[in-house]
Phi, psi and omega in degrees: 000133178263135178247121179259129177248129181268118179252125183287161178296327180293316178297320179295320182294318181296320179296319179296316182294326179292322177294318179299316182298320179297312183294322179296314180291327172297321181289332181268357186296134176229123182283125177242114181269117181241117181273112182265006180287159176295109182269151178295133183292146176254151175287140180239119183242128179226126179202139176228138173247133179247167173270018172258168186297136179285193011282160175251155189240139170240126178247144182228131179214185175233138183292146179272175175277178179303324185271359185216038185291322185297335183252119178255133178281122179287152179251110181257159175078014179279157173261120187239118186230133174243133178231135177257173186289354176265002177087009178281121184238141178220136169264123186286150177267136175273110182267341174207168184300118179081003182243120186238133191238140175277161176231332184233348180298136179238136177274116183229122181306141181096340179271152178253136184242136180241131177254133175234128179237126174242119182213130181054045177064016177244143180247136180232134184230150175208148182228142178212143178252134179277120182279179183297146174286125181244116182281143170280121181285319181196162170242136179222156177265134182230131180285138180232114180272117178247133177256132180228166182251124180268179185295335180275009181059029177252127180274143175210160182270137176239126184274128174240147175242128182250157171266125178248143183252131180244130178204162176263115179285132182292164178279066176197165179288126183226152175228142186229151164232134172263122183250128183247124174248120180252116184054043178066013176246130182266141171277111188294343178260013179271098178238075179274106188247150183213133175250129186277030185306323185252001183228024182301126180077006184250165171293130191234140181233123179232140173291134180251317185193165172277131183278134178231133185299136176089354182258151177255127181246130168251118183257127178244134179252112182258126173269118187248155167275172189297322182292318178292322174303314179299323178298308180297325180297310180291327176297316178297319179300320179291321181294325186255006181283152178272113183293344181281313185262351181273177178273184180298128179304143175238172180281152175295158176301152179220154174255018181261147184268171170062032174081008180288148173260163179105209185200160170224120185226156171234121185218141174275143186222136172235158185210153173219153181241142178222135177254124187270122178242166177301317184294326177295316181296317182291336180278349179287129184252000000 
């Protein structure tokens, strides 16, 4: 006996679309292996030396597990030593749990600084060279025309005014980070980084931030060595990566030895401040 089943055009179309959807998602599938087990904590060392007056701070903690990342265990009782290329050595004082402060170390461009941390019979080392101090010549407002698409599918121009930083790049290999403080508060995810590969020795202009009326901006230009730049570069990639389409997150690059996480850097810094007013915004052409 033959049984005939009548399939409507609507049912056939829905079945076809379901098959297409299955094949599309199978083709886009990317395996992401995430280990949710309790991992052994790593020591985390973070320290920066500037060419401005100290003291400078080195903080030491231990990384948490997947289930306890927001809370880091501080590391107390460590021996923390900074030595520069002129042979000046200082053992830092612990002023709070996991916080170690300098008293005589000076940040001077051209010098190389070595950090040594001894904790739980383990030694961790990091080295960084302070590059040339580069002055910010000026801050200026620049109009930036952005075109966007609204819900009605009509395009229109929206005017934005940005703060641009101008400086003369030295005749040497340089790496920079622009740090923006708005009303004395820093955006911790603000990692505007620049490699002078194509502008070595030239007058350089970099966008720093979007200007907003009534706010005070302090723009800092940090001269970094390549290793510190690499740390910030990989950190920025992690902060702005898409966890859905990206691969398994990794730790940022580090210049520290023996499996330590974090960074130790020496950088020269210059800064300028600008207060944004209505008249300044309106005068931008």
